[in-house]
N, C-alpha and C positions, 0 to 999 in steps of 0.2 A: 383528152382535154382540148378545149376550143382553141387554145393559143399555141400548143406545142408545135403543130405543123408550121405555124407562122414563124416560130423561132428557128426551125430547121432551115426553112427557105432563106431567112435573112443571113444565117451564118454562111450558107453556100455563096450567096451574093457577096457577102463580106470578104470571104477568102479570095474572091476574084480581084480585090483592090488592095489587099493588105490587111494588117491587123491592128485596128484601134481597140485596145483591150477594154475600154470602158463601154463598148457596144458589143462585147462578146456575150450574146444573149442566150446561148445554150448552156444550161447548168451542167456542171461536171457529173451530177447524178441524174442525167436525163432519164434513165430507165425507171427511176422511182417517181418522177414528176407526175406521171399518169395517175398514180395512186395517192399523191400527196394531199389532194384536196377532196378526197372521197369521204373522209371521216375526220372527226375532231382530233383524234390522237395524232394522226399524221400531219394534219394542218398545224398543230401546236409545235411539232418538231420543225416545221418550216418557219414558223414564227421565230423560234430560237435561232434558226439559221440566219435570219435577218439581223439578230443581235450580234452574231459572231464577228461581224466586220468592224465593230467598234475599235477605235485605235487602242493600242496597249499603253494607256496613259501611264507616265512615270517610268517607262522602260527606256533606259539610256540607249539601247540598241535601235529602237524604232520611233521613239518620241523625240523629235528635234528639240523640244523645249527643255530637256534635261541636260544633255551634254553639248547642245549646239549654241549655247549662249555664253555668259560669263559668270554664272553663279558657282561653277565648279571649274577647277583646272586639274590636270592629271600629270603623272610622271611619265615622261617619254624616255625610251621607246616602249617601255613595258605595257603601256596602256593600249598599244595597237593590237594586242592579242585578245582583247576583251569582246570584240564585236561592236564596239562603240565608234569605230573608225569613221563611219559616215557622218554622224552627228558632230564629232570632233572636227572633221574636215570643214563642216559648215562654220563652226566657231572660229576656225583659223582663217576663214575667208577664201576657202578653196572651192566654193560651189562652181558647177560647170554645166554646160548645156548638152554635153555628150555623156549619157548615163548619169544624170544628176543624182546627187546624194539624197537619200530618203525621198525617192521619187514616188509619190502616191498617185500620180496621174497615170503612169504606165502600170504594168501588171507585175512589178517586181515584188510587191507585198501582197501576194495572192490571198493570203489568209485574212488580211484586213484591208484589201483594196476598196476604197470608197465607191468607185464606179461599179465594181462587182456587187457590192452591197446594195447600191441603188437598183441594179438590175434585179436582184432577188426580191427586194421590196416591191418592185413593180409586178413581178410574177405573183407575189402574194396578194397584192391588191386586186389584180386582174382575175384571180381565181377563188378568193375566199368565199364568194357568194355561192359556190358550188357545194360547200360543206353543209350537210343537212342536219347533223346531230349536234348542233351547237346553239346555245341560247342567243337571243338577239343582243342582250347586254354584253355577253362575252365577245361576240363578234364585233360589236362596236368598240370595245376596249382594244381588241387585237388590231383592228384597223387603225385606231388612233396611235398605238405603239409603233406600228410600222411607218405611219406618216411622220412621226417624230424622227425615227431613225433615218428615213429618207432625207428629211430636212437636215439632220445633223451631218450626214455624210456629204451633202452638198456644202454645208458650212465649213467642214474640215478642209475640203478642197478650196473653198473660197478664200479662207485665211492664207493659204499657201500660194495660190495662183492669181487671186483677184477674180477677174471675169472668167467664167467657166461655162462649158456646155450645160444646159439644163435638161436632164434626162427625165422628162415628165412622164413618159411612158415608153415601153419597149417598142421597137419598130414593128409595124404590121407587115403582112405578106406583100403589100403593094409598094413597099419601100424601094426606091430606085438607088442606083449607085450614088447619085448626088445626094439623096436624102441621108445616106450613111455618113457622108462627109459633113459632119455637124460644125456649127460655128460656136465660138465663145459668145456668150450673151453679155450685154452691158452690165456693169456692176449694180446699178439700181434695179435692173430686172432680176438679177440673181437674188438680191436681198428681198425684194418683194415676193418672189416665189418661195423662198425659205420661210419668210414670216407667214405667208398664206398657209403653207403646210403646217406650221406650228399652231396657228389659230385653229385650223381644222382638227388637229390632234387634241388640243386642249379640251374641246367639247366632249370627247369620249374617254378621257383618262380619269382614273380614280384620284381622289384627293390624297389617299395614303394607301400603303400596303397593308392588307388585312391578315395575310398568311405569311408572316415574316420568315418562317423556316424554309419556305419554298419559293418565295417571290421577291425577297430583298434584291435590289439591283434593277428591277424592272421599272419602266418609266412611269412617273406619276404626273399629275397636273402641275405641282410645284416645280418639278424638274423642267417641264415644258416651258412654263412661263419665265423661269429664271434663264434658261438658254435663250429664249426670245429676247429678253432684256440684254443679254450679252451680245447677241447678234446685232441688235439695233445700236448699241453703244459702239461696237466695232464699225458699223456702217457710217456712223456719224463722225468717227475719228479722222484725223488729218490724212492718213494713208489712203483712205477711200473716199474722202469728201473734199473734192476740189484740189486734188494733188497735181500741181503743174508738171511734175516729172513725167506723168503718164499721158500728157495731152497728145503725144504723137502715136499712141497705140490705137491704130485705126485698121479695121479689117478691109477685105476687098469689096465689101458693100459700102464702104466709106462711112461706117458706123464707128463712132468713138466708144471705146469699151470702158473708159473711166470718165467720171464726171469732171469737167474742167472748172466748175464753179462751186465753191463751198456753199452749203445750204444749212443754215442754222436750224431750220425746221426739223432736220434729222435728229438733232439733239432733243428737241421738244418731244418727238415721238419716243425717243429713248427714255425720257423722264416718265412718260405715261406707262411704258412697259415695265420699268423698274418699280414704280409705285404699285402697279397691279401685282407684280410678283411678290413684293414684300408684304403687301396686305394679305395675300393668300397664305404665304408661309407663316407669318406671325399669327394669323387667325387659326392655323392648324397646330400651333404650339412650337414651331421652330424658334430657337433662341440661341444667343451666343453662349458657348460652353462656359460653365462656371464650376470648377472643381468642388467648391465648398458646398454646393447643392447636390452633389452626387450621393446616391445611397450607399455606394461601396467606396470606402476610404481606408487607407492604411495608416494607422497611428495618428498621432497628433503632430501637426506640422505648423511651421511659422506661416504668417500671411505671405511672406516673400516666396516661399516654396510653393504654396498653393497657387499663386499667380503664375509661376513658371510652369507648373503642371497644367494649368488651364490652357496656357498658350500651346504647349506641346499636344495636349489631348484634343484640342479643337481640330487638329488635323489627323492625329494618329490613333485616336480612340474610335474604333469602328462603330458606325451607325449612331454616333452621338447626335444630340438634338440640334446641332448646328449644321450638320452635313445634309445638303439638299440632294446631291447626287454623287454617288461613288460607283466606280466601274468595277464590278465583281470579276471581270476578266483580267483586271490589272492588280494583282496582288503584290505585296511590298517586301517579300522575302529578300530579294537581291538588294533593293534599295536600303533596307535596314542594315544588311551586312556591309554594304559599301559605305554607309554613313557612320559605322562604328569603328573607332580607332583601334588599332592593334593594342592588346593589353589594357583594354578599357577598365578592367577591375584589378589591374596588376599592382596598384598601390596597396592592396590588401592581400592579393594572391599573385605573387610575382611569377609563378610558373605558367600563368595563363598568357604570357606574351607570345607564345608559340601557337595559340589557337588560330587555325587557318580559317575559321568561320568569321573572324573579324577582319574584313578586307580593308576598310579604311581608305578606299580609293577616291571617294568624293571629297574634294578639297576646295572650299571657297577661298577666293583671293582676298587680299587685304582690303581692296576697295569695297567688297561686299560687307566686310566687318565694319568699315567706316560708314557705311550707308545707314546703319541703325542709329536711332536717336540717342541723345544724352538722357540722363535720368529725368530731365525736365521736359522731355518730349519735343526736343528741337534738333535740327541738324547740328552735329558737333561743332561745325564751323560758325554756327549762328548763335550758340548759347554763350552768353557773356560770362557765365560762371564756369565754363568748361575750359580747361587749359589745353586748347587746341595746338598751340605752338610746341608744347612739350609732350605730345601724345606718343612719341616714339622713345621717350626717355624712360629709364627703369624706375620702378617704385616697389617698395616692400609692402605687402598686403597687411593691413591692420584688421582688428577684430570686427570693425563695423561692416566689413564686406564678407563676413563669414558664411553667408548663404550663397554667395556667388564665386568667391575666390578663397584660396587657402591662406589663412593667416600665417605670416612669417615667410611666405614664398615671394621670390623676386620675379616680377613679370613687367609688362610694358604699360605705360600710362594709358594707352588706348583701351585697355581692359577695365578701367575704373570708371565709375559714375555713368554707366550706360543704362539704357532702358531695359526692362525685364525681357523683352523679346530678344535682345542681344544674348543674354545669358541662357535663355531657354532654347534658342535656335542653334547656338554655336558651342562646340567644344574646342578648347585651346589650352596652351601651356599655362598652368597655374589656376585654371578653371576647375569647377567641380561638376561631377555627374551624379545626379540623383536617379535612383532606380537600379537596374541591373541586379535585382535581388536584395538590395540594401535600401531600407525605407526609413531610416532615421536621418533627417536632414542635418543633424549635428555631427554626422559621421559619414560624409559622402566620399565618393571615389575622387582622388586627385589626379588630374591630367598632368603628366610630366613628359613633354614632347621634344626636348632637346636631344641632341646626339648622345647616345649611351644611356638614355633614360627609358622609362617603361613603355611609353607609347610609340617607341621607334621599333618597327618590326625587324626581326632577324633577316627576313627576305625582303630584298629591295623593292619588289613590285607591290608591296603592301604599305608603302609609305605615303602619307599625306603630304603632298609637295609644298603646300602653303603654310602649314601649321594650324589649319582650322578644319573642322568636320561639322557637317550639318546634323547636329544632335536632334533637331526637330523631327526628323524622319523616323527616329527610333522610339517606339512606344516604351513608356517608362517601366512597363511590366516585362518587357523582353529581358532575358537574363542569360549571360554567358556562364557556362558551367565553371565552378571553382576548381574542378579537377578535370582532366581529360580535354576533349576538344569540342564539346557540345555547345550549342547556342539555341536556347528555347525562345523562339520568336513569337510574339503576340501579333499575328498577322492581321492586316486590315486591307480592304479594297481601297484603291487610290481615289481620294476625293477629287472630283472634277469641279464641283461648285459648292462653296460654303456660304452661309448667311453673311459672314463678314465681307466676302467678295461682292455679294449683291448690294450690301450697304454702300460700299465704296464706289461701285458702278453708279449707284443712284446719286451719291454726292458729286461725282464727276459730271454726270449728265446735268444736274441742277446748276452747277457752276458754269458749264459751257453754254447752257441754254439761257440762263437768266443772270449770271454773275453771283457774287457772294451773298447778295440779298435773297437769293432763292426765288421760288415761284410765287411767293405771296400766299400760298395755301397753307393750311395746317400741316405741320411736319415737312414743310417745303424748303427748309434751310439746309444747305449743304453741310454746315458745321454740325448740325444735329447728328447726321449719320456718320461723319468722321469720328465724332466724340463718343458714339456708342462703341466703336471698335477700339478707340484709345482707352476708354474706361476699362474694358476687359483686360487690356494690356498693362494696366496699372499706371496710366499716364494722365496728366491733367488735360483739360480741354484745350483745343487749339487757341481759343481766346486767352485763357489764363496763361498758357505757356508763353505765347508771344508777348503779351503785355508785361509779364513779370520777369522774363529771363532772356528775351531776344535782344540782340544788338540793334535790330531794326523793328521796334515793337509794333508798328502799324502796318508792316508789310503784308500781313495775312489778309488785310481788308481789300487788296486789289485782286482782280480776277486772275491775272497772269501769275501772281505769287501763290494764290490759293490753288491754282492748277498744279504748280510744282509741289505744294504741300500734299495734295491728293495723290499725285504720282508717287511721291516718296512713301506715303502711307501705304499704298498698295504694294510697293516693293518690299517694305518691311513686314507687313502683315502676311503677305502671301509668298514670302521668301522660300525658295526651294520647291515650290509646288507646281512649277511649270507655267507660271503666269507671266513672269518677267520677259521671257522670250517673245511672247505675242504682244505684250503691252508696249515694249520699246518699239516694236514695228508699227503698231497702229498709231502711236503717238508721233511717229517719225522722229524719234530721238535716238534710234539705234546707231545712226552714223556718228553720233557724239559719244555715246556710252561705250560702244563696241569698237572704238578706235583708241581707247585708253589702254595703257600697258596692264598686263596681268602680273601682279606681284605677290610674293609670299615672303615669309621669314626664312632665314638661312638655316634650314632644318638639319644641315650637316654639321652645325656648330654646337658645342656643348656649353660653353660659357654664355650667360645671358647677354653680356655686352656685345657678343658676336652673333648670337642667334637672332637677336632683335635688330637686324639690319635688313630693311626691305630690299629685295633683289628682284629684278625683272625676270620673269619666266618666259614671257612671250609678248611680242608687240602685236596685239590683235588688230586685224584690219576688217573694215566693213565698208563696202561701196554702196552707192545708191541702188545699184542693180540688185543688191542682196535683200532688199525689202520683200521681194517676191521670188518664188521659185522659177527657174526656167522650165519651159516645156522641152522635153527631150527632142533633139534634132530629128530623130527617126520618126517621131509623131508628125512633125511638120512636113516631112517628105511624103508620108502616107496621105495626109489630109492638108491640101493646099489652102483650105479655108481657115485654118488656124493661123493666128499671128503670134509671134514670139513676144515675151515680156521684155521690158526695158533693159537695155544693157547687154543682152545676149545675142 
């Protein structure tokens, strides 16, 4: 092949100066590259090789957005045996520049290293024209898929490190030692290149998958345009748009790597990208998931339960009409097991408390439970009808709450009068669990989580340390065996982008670019897109909620307040999906939210008056330096053209 000798030369040159893994341009399977592009069948295998570097979204061991934030906390020291140590160390504020945690810059994650993925994408793009037994249309599609992947791998690195080297092509035979010592490119150049690749990819991608049994998970035009919207919203956000903290990051060419002045035009570009993506998706039939419209339903359910199922299924029902992109390499078996409390069905089948397939290790803190709205669609501290001062006092459940809480059970005031997403997303003491093989919403499983009760595992390392579990992650058709130790999981690929996510990105961009009044175009109001999401969640519109129930009824009309409303809407709608980690960073609010204590209920107590005492589990710390990853010190020694990120 025309490029192989070039790669061999470059690696010999490369070894003379050290090992920057993102330029390790000789594939592991060098012996087969000569044949990889001689025919369609082998070229297709190389195409799928380019896909294999996609991050394992939703995996607590390798995706920092799962265990590296504040949406879950864990029982120490038992959790250190899970392989989640790196992400948890990030959550604890222990990131370091020597062997950084979850370091995707270096080659510690060889199976999903983005720079290796970019290298293989470049090899594919440089050689695909040699394949002779492939149609022009298929070749166009494959090239578009690989350009998307190349863009996404750059974006994955960008979110972590900010300014990165742009590997537009693999090094030629003429590369010098100095050519190998690449520079980080300015943030705006990185975004422009990523968007350029996505625009090129969009022209060759199909609108939809025609052969679902063999092609689901491959990239389509809606995926491409939605990711482009996400990229541009990220670029417009405060972390990357005029962040004064990074004014001093200047390389040895005297080039500032981060823009020092905010540019509102970036939000306007994001508005255009979001609008284009939404129009395409809606035109192709994507819509917010609605259980009542599904052809397959189990029994007759109350409206309340249908709303709860719709919220859960919008994420956990595979390939539903709301999911724009799901990563087929990231299945949810472990996530569902870790989100399922021990003895989840023990209120009817007590012997199942010992089922070791219900791990229950994901444990959201109290502050996440408090984040969800009141039943009126407001922050619980803002709703004048919500008894915020007494939220930690005990109450006995009455029949009016029968689809959410167990009548006659004593639980805490925080669990009453909350929005449907609270009950759909969280399991807790006194709450009800619909599904798990029982589909009569008048006879749901009761969660009993205090010491000595059914959701407290016999083995300590299966204890939910806060008293909450992320029920949202568990498909309602997954079912623990009533005898023995089985757990039949209805698996699904991890959703990376949903339509509700795109709607809220659009609302955010509209508000930032033009304020609450919007763009002035048809459907250009930020309220419209927030209200679409709220409507599916069983909530009144922003306007109705604030005007009728808020302590400050006109606050929603100011841009800064609407910004906070949109932020909280994203946190509630996308809870436990791995979005909060990145959102808090791009908004530059992580140093506020991730410096708050992590608290839970006192799970070792049996009496409700003692169980429902918030106790601090950990005083989380987040410094300004933690907004971006450090570059490993070894990389800086190898390549003196690289400059370290702020604070390291």
